[in-house]
C-alpha positions as CSV (number, residue, x, y, z in Angstrom):
1,M,-17.9,-4.9,15.3
2,H,-18.2,-3.1,12.3
3,E,-20.6,-4.1,9.5
4,R,-20.0,-4.5,5.8
5,K,-22.4,-2.3,3.0
6,I,-21.5,-3.9,0.5
7,P,-20.7,-7.2,0.9
8,L,-17.3,-8.9,0.7
9,N,-17.5,-10.3,-3.5
10,L,-14.2,-12.9,-4.3
11,N,-15.1,-14.8,-7.0
12,C,-12.0,-14.1,-8.9
13,G,-8.1,-13.2,-8.6
14,L,-9.0,-9.5,-9.9
15,D,-11.4,-9.5,-6.9
16,L,-9.1,-11.0,-4.3
17,I,-6.1,-8.0,-5.2
18,G,-8.3,-6.0,-4.2
19,E,-9.3,-6.9,-1.5
20,V,-5.9,-6.9,-0.1
21,L,-4.7,-4.4,-2.0
22,Y,-7.3,-1.8,-1.6
23,G,-6.7,1.3,0.4
24,K,-4.3,4.8,-1.3
25,W,-0.8,3.7,1.2
26,K,-1.3,0.5,0.6
27,I,1.1,-1.1,-3.3
28,R,3.4,2.5,-2.1
29,L,3.5,0.9,1.6
30,L,4.9,-2.7,0.2
31,W,7.6,-0.9,-2.8
32,F,9.0,2.1,-0.1
33,I,8.9,-1.6,2.8
34,N,11.0,-3.6,-0.2
35,E,13.0,-0.7,-1.1
36,G,14.0,-1.2,3.2
37,H,12.5,1.8,4.7
38,L,11.4,-0.6,7.5
39,R,10.0,2.2,10.2
40,P,7.0,3.9,10.1
41,S,8.4,7.2,11.1
42,E,10.6,6.3,7.4
43,L,7.8,5.1,5.7
44,Q,6.1,8.8,6.7
45,R,9.1,10.8,5.6
46,K,8.6,8.7,2.2
47,I,4.8,9.4,2.5
48,P,4.0,12.6,3.4
49,D,0.6,13.2,2.3
50,A,-0.9,10.5,4.1
51,S,-1.5,10.3,7.7
52,R,-0.3,8.7,10.6
53,R,-3.3,7.4,11.5
54,V,-4.3,6.0,8.2
55,L,-0.2,4.8,8.1
56,N,-1.0,2.7,10.4
57,I,-4.9,1.4,9.1
58,Q,-2.9,0.4,5.8
59,L,0.0,-1.6,7.8
60,K,-2.1,-3.4,9.6
61,E,-4.1,-3.9,7.5
62,L,-1.5,-5.0,5.3
63,E,-0.2,-7.5,8.5
64,E,-3.8,-9.4,8.3
65,H,-3.7,-10.4,4.6
66,E,0.1,-11.5,5.1
67,L,2.2,-9.3,3.4
68,V,3.7,-7.4,6.1
69,S,5.0,-8.5,9.2
70,K,6.1,-6.3,11.8
71,K,8.8,-7.3,14.3
72,I,8.6,-5.1,18.1
73,Y,12.2,-4.5,20.1
74,A,11.8,-4.2,23.7
75,Q,14.2,-1.2,24.2
76,V,13.3,2.4,25.4
77,P,11.3,3.8,23.7
78,P,10.2,1.0,21.3
79,K,11.3,0.8,18.2
80,V,9.3,-0.9,15.3
81,E,10.2,-2.3,12.4
82,Y,8.2,-4.3,9.0
83,F,8.8,-5.9,6.9
84,L,7.5,-8.1,3.6
85,T,6.3,-11.7,3.7
86,D,7.3,-14.3,1.0
87,F,4.1,-13.9,0.6
88,G,3.9,-10.1,0.5
89,K,7.6,-10.4,-2.0
90,T,6.2,-11.8,-4.3
91,L,4.5,-8.4,-5.1
92,I,6.5,-6.9,-5.6
93,P,7.7,-7.8,-9.7
94,V,4.1,-6.7,-10.1
95,I,3.9,-3.9,-8.1
96,S,6.7,-2.9,-10.9
97,A,5.4,-3.4,-13.4
98,L,2.9,-1.6,-12.6
99,G,5.3,1.1,-12.4
100,N,6.8,0.5,-15.3
101,W,3.3,0.8,-17.4
102,G,2.9,3.8,-15.6
103,D,6.4,5.7,-16.3
104,Q,5.3,4.5,-20.5
105,N,2.2,5.8,-20.4
106,E,2.9,8.8,-17.3
107,E,2.4,11.7,-20.5
108,R,-0.8,10.0,-21.4
109,L,-2.4,9.2,-18.3
110,R,-1.4,12.8,-17.2
111,A,-3.6,13.9,-19.7
112,V,-6.7,11.7,-18.5
113,I,-6.4,12.5,-15.0
114,L,-5.8,16.5,-15.5
115,G,-8.3,17.5,-17.8
116,R,-11.3,14.7,-15.3
117,M,-9.6,17.2,-12.6
118,G,-10.9,20.1,-14.9
119,K,-14.5,18.6,-15.7
120,E,-14.8,17.9,-11.9
121,N,-14.0,21.3,-11.6
């Protein structure tokens, strides 16, 4: 069994959110599932930079945190679809607000990110 190197810190809402949403692709997965991209292959096409393995791991974690549910259809070949739970749907306005903030500050954020990347090289 995996043992955590850093103990869980769940002392405030930000700690809890970080534990549930930590992962490069989780917010995008939630957003795209909300938009109707339900099948793993559709999600892979929407996030081509992510490997199938990483997407599957993060989808499983979102399922464990009760933000998404998975429906497996009894057919050949098997068909799987993901859906937001009612709990997961409560995150959509938050994700939307973060996206709007990013859009409103796009130029500044790009400059800061690209400037930092230039310093690292």
